N, C-alpha and C positions, 0 to 999 in steps of 0.2 A: 605279585607285582609291587615294585617300590614306586611310590609317588613322591615327587619332590616339588614343593611349591616355593616360589622365590619372589623377592621384590627388592628393589634398591631405591634409595632416596638421597637427594643432595639439596642443601639449602644454598642457593646462589649459583650452583652449577657452573664453575667450580665453587666449592664451599665445603662446609662440614657435611659429611654424608655417612650413610650406613646401609647395611643390608640386613635382610631377614630371610630365613629359610625354614621350612618345615619338612622333615622326612617322615613318611608314613609307610610302614610295612606291617601288614596284619594289624594287630592291636598295639604295636609299638609306634610311638610318636616322639620325635626329638626336634627341638627348636634350636636355631642358631641365630646369632646376631652379633654385629660388631660395628663400631663407629670409627670414623677417620676424620682428622682435623681439616684436610683439604683433599678433595677428590671430585669426581663427577658422577652424575646419575648413571650413565652407561657403565662406568667401571663398577659401580655397586650392583647393578643388575647382573652383570657377568660374574662378579665375585660371589654373589649369592648362589649361583648355579655351581660354580667351582667348589665352594665350601661344602655344599650339600653332597656333591659327587665324591669329594675327597673323604667324606665321613663313611661312605659305603665300603664295607670290608669284603663282601662276598660278590664274586662275579657270577654271571650266568642267570641272574634274576632280571626280568624285563624292568626297565626304568622309564617312567614317563615324567618329564619335567613340565611344569605348568608355570608360565611366566606372562606378565603383561608387557614385556619389553619386545617390541617389534625388532629392535636393534639386535637382540640376541637370537630370538626365535627365527627370524628371516635369514640371518647370517648362517645359521645351522641348516635349516630346512631347505634353503635355496642352494646350499653348497658353496656359498661365497668364501667360506673359511679356507677351502682347499685351494682356491686361486690365490688368496692372500698368502697362504703358507708357501706356495710355489714361488711367489715373489718376495719371500721373507718379510712380509707385512710392510713393504715399502709404502710410505705415505698413508698408512692405516693407523687409526687410534688404537691404543691399548694392546700393542703386540705382546707385552709380557703376560697379560691375562689370557689372550687368545692362545698362546703357546701352551700355557698350563691347561686350558680347556681342551685343546686338541688331544693331548695325552690321555685325558680322562674319557674323551669321546671314543677314542680308539679302544680303550679298555672296556667301557661299558655299553657303547652304542645306544645312548638314550634316544627316546622319541620325544619330540617337543610339541606342546600344545599351547597356542596363544590364547590367553583369556583377557577379557576387557577389564582394565583396572578400575577400581573404585565403583564397581557395579554390584556389590553385595556378595561376591563369592567369598564364603567364610574364610578359607585358608589364605586367599589373596589379601583380604582385609587384615588378617592377623599378621601376615608377613609385612604388610605396610606399617602396621603398628610397631612391630619389632624394628624395622629399618629406621623409622622416624625417631623412635625412642633411642636407639643406638647412636644416631647422629647428634642427639642432644646430651649425650653423656659428658661428664666433666673431664674424664680421662680418655680422650680420643687417641687412637693409634695414628701413626704416621704412614701414609700411603707413599712409601719411599720412591717407587718408580714414577708415580705421577708428579710428586714434588720435584724430583730430579729433572724431569722433562719440563716442568713449569719454570724452574730456575734457568734452564738452558734457553728457553724461549724469551726470558726477560733480558738476557745479556745481548 
């Protein structure tokens, strides 16, 4: 079984943000993180899941995603994403990321487990460290889709 642990962070929400993810398969462990200059916590929570799944090369292995984001976990477990997809994500936040996620969901069919954040879960704590550290980097990436939307809303 592949286990994917994820977390996202944003200072200001919107503000500088980042994600952290840990992939575990047998004795193999890989960590991912990236920071963005302007984004939201929910975008980073979802991007952590997407990045982790995109790193998986082999299909057919059961995958469990562990996240402290009710936004992500409930949207998938309750099946809300399928209704959003049918309505082309009308009036829903983060359609660009949800569309990316749905392709991965159809490919891997992961199972989701919600875990309480900041409750001492070792991998969740590490993902939080990765996300917060990434959001503090000096060379932050641009979350183009979010900034494009933010600029449209200002006009």
